[in-house]
N, C-alpha and C positions, 0 to 999 in steps of 0.2 A: 556894840553890838550887835551878835550877829544871830543870823536864822537858828539856829541850835540853841543861842538863848532865848530868844524868842519864844521859840517852842516850848523848852522844858519851862519858862515863864508858866504860857499858858496852861502845862499841866500840874502847874505849883496850883496856880487857881483853880481849876475844873476839881484839882484834889479837898481842896480845903473848903471849898463850899464859899467863899469870899464874894460878892455879888461886882465890885468892882474895885481893881488897882490902877495904881497909876504911876509911873514913872517919869521925872524928866530929867533932863542932861544938858550941856549946851547945844549941843545938834539933833539931840531926839526926842521924840515927849509918843508916848505909849503908854493906852489909853486902855483896859482889857473890861470888859464888863459884860455879865450874865445874867440869863433871865429868873434866876432860881431866886428866891427870899433869902438872905443871909440867912446863917445858920450861929457864926461865932464873927467877932469883929476884932484882927489885931492889926494891930502898926506898927509897925516898927521902923526906928530912924538908924537907915544906915550910910554911912561915909559912901557920896558920891565914887566912882571907879573912876582910874588914874587911866586916859587912852592917850598913848605914843603916838597917834597920829591918827586919821579918820583918811577911808580908803575912800576915794570919788566912787558916784554911782557908775556902774556897768552900764553901756549905753547899749549892751545885747538884750534883742526884744522876748525872751522867752529864757527862763531855766526850766532844765528837765528833773522833776520831781517824782519819788516812787510812790505809789498809793498803797496801802495800806487796806490790806483784803480779807475779810474774816467770813466765814461761814453765818447768812444768816439764821438765828436761833429758832427752832418751826414753832408755827403760831397755832391757834385754835385747830382742833385738829378739823379736817375735811382742809385747810390751806395746801394748795401748793407750792407754796412760795420758799418752802422749806429746803428743796433740792436747789435753790439761787445762791450765790456767792452775794455778799454785797458790796460795793467799789464802796468805800469812803474818805471823805474829805482828809487831805494828810494837814493840815491848816485851817485858822481863820481867812477867811478872803473874801472878794467879787469873783461866783462862779459864771464863765462864760461859757458859749457852746460851738463858739468858732472866735475864730483870730482879730477877726473886726466884722463891725456889723455887715459888711456888704458881701465876706465869703460865706460857703455853703459850714455846717455843721460839722463838727469834727466826727462822731457818728450819732445816726438816728436806731429807734427802735427797728429790730430784725436785723443788724447788719452783723456780721463775721468780726470779732477782733482776735488779735494775737499778742502775744506778752511783749510788751514796746510801743506797741500802738496808744497814738497820745489821744484821749478819750474829751479830755477838755482844756480850761485853761484858770487857773485858780490866780487874781491880781491879789498883792499881798504887798503893802510899804509900797506900792509904783514899781514894784516887778511884776510881768505876769509869765506865771510857771506853768510848765507844761502839764498835765498829771498825766503819765501812764499806765498801761494794764498793765499789772502781774498777772493777769490768769489769760486761757483763751477762752472762748466760748461766742455764745451772742449776745447781745442788749436786747434785755425784754421789758427793761421800766429806767424812763430817764425820770429820778426824783426832786431833784432842784429843776430851778426856772432860773432861764439865763438872766443874767446883768444880775442875782440875789447877791444879798452877804450868804454865808455856809462856814457856817461852825468847827474847830476840831471835831473830826472822827464823826461826821452827819454824813449820812447814808446820800450818794449821789446817785449811783447806778445798781442796779438788777441785772446780773449775767446768769445767763442758764449755762453753764462748764459744760455741759452732753455733747 
């Protein structure tokens, strides 16, 4: 099972409203839990996929990942946050603002960023994924706390594109 399969599974779980899904294979166990109350219980019995070979885990410290960016929807009248772009998490994992605890953070509030600049790292399944900016602008707010779990599509940063 590769990262695209896992991301597709996460999207499926979110779409169906199932509160928990577990998949177990000989060398892999995945459990996805959501905080929403289950709307419908779906049970499926599928044969385990046959894998020709298992690839060894890469020893590279980080994998570059593109981040999805969407303009934040306008809030209540008088809110000036509607002009900002929200940088959202492309995956479920643990959010880190720096590569190691003793290194400085990748970005701070007020920092100017360009496309391709590393904003943070999200650890997923023992892989450290560098999250790069797809926009140019200025960091207005950091919305996630360091070393905390983040969900798929969870807002991480607010960026002023002007």
